[in-house]
N, C-alpha and C positions, 0 to 999 in steps of 0.2 A: 432418513435423516440426511439433510443437506450437509455437504462438506465445503468449507470456504477456507482457502489459503490466504493468510495475511503475510505479505512480504514487506519487510522494511530494509532499506539499503544503508549506505554508509553513514556513520556517525549517529544513526538513530538508536544505537545501543546506549547513547549518552543521554537519552531523554531523562529529564528530572535533574540533570546536572549541567547540561549544555545550554547556554544562553536562555535561562528560564524566562526572561522577558519576552522572548520570541516563542519558545517551545513549551513553556510551563514547567511545573515543579514535580511532575508525576513521571515515573518510569513507564515504559510501555508494558512491561511485565505486570505492574500493578494495575494498569488500565485493562489489560487483557482479562483479568478476573472479573472486572465490571462487565466487559462485553460477554463473557461466557455466562454470567448470571442473567443478562438481558436476553440472551439467545440460547436457552437450554435445549432447544430442539435442533441446534446446529452444531456440527463438529467443526470448531475453529482450529485450524492448524497454523502455527506461527513459525516464521523463519526470518532471521535477520543475518545479514552479512555485510561486511565492509568490502567484499570482493565481487566484482562484476560477474565473473565466470560462475561463482557459486550461486548467485541469484539466477542466472540463466539455467544452470543445471537443475535448480529446484523447480523452475517453471516447466522445464522439459519432463522432469520426473513425475509431477503430479497434474500437469495441465490438461491431460486427457481424461483423468479420472475424477475430477472434482467438479463442483457446481459453479464455482466462481473464484476469482482472485481479486483481492484488494491489495494494491501495490503503491507504496510510497518509496520510490527508488532513490530518494534524496537527490544528491547532485547528479547521479547518473540519469536522471530525468532529462537533463539538459545536454547530455553528451553521448548517450548510449543508443546507437542504432541497433546494436546487438540485442539489447533487452527488448526493444520494440519489435524486432524480428521474432524473438522467442514468443512474445505475446501473440503475434500474428500466427505462429506455427501451431499453437495448441487450440483445443476446442473450447476451453473454459473462458467465459466472458470475463473481462477485467474492468475494474473501476480504479481510476488514479486518485490518490489522496495526497494532499499537502497540508501539513499542520498550520503553516503560516500562509499569509497571502503573498504568494510569490510575485504577483503583479505589482505589489507595493514595495518590492525589494529591488535589488540590483537588476539591471537590464538583462544580464545573461540568464536570469532565472525566468524570464518571460516566455522562453520557448521550450516546449516539451516534445521530444521525439516519441513519447509514449501515447500522448493524447489521441492521435488518430487511430490508434490500435485498441482504444478503450471505449466502453459503452458510455462512460460519463466520467466527470472529474468533480471532486469536492476539494475546494481550496479555501484556506484561511479560517476554518471553523474549529481549530484546535483538534484535540483528540476525538471530539464528537464526530469529526468527518469519517472516521472508521466505522462508527456506529451507523451513520447514514449510508455508507457503502454496503455494509453487511445487510442492512434492511432492504436496500434496493435489490440486491442479489437474491434475497429471500423471497421478495414479493414479485419479482419480475422475470426471473430466469428459471 
């Protein structure tokens, strides 16, 4: 059975409440149940933190023993060389996900420190982006 870690960064604990016109009305925990039903042969491990170091620690903890990482680092995408370095340090391939189309938003959101360390990026497709990332890791890694 494949194991995939899904990591959400700062403010993503507020999905379903935070700016629903951008991020939708569903919490990630609710959506995770949908993902688990779609991928019964995958052990999905979920972690969310608003703290950069905790995200890095989780990548270090599991990144050598799992089959892939789906990461939405939130605002840390645009600021964290440290998270990018953590993704480079581990053997698990990563897919970067963004719920909104970051390229249609503020200019500071257009650059990602993580993209170069990831196999691919899913941008602007809402929560479905997580499903696409998991499917890729299932089929290609």
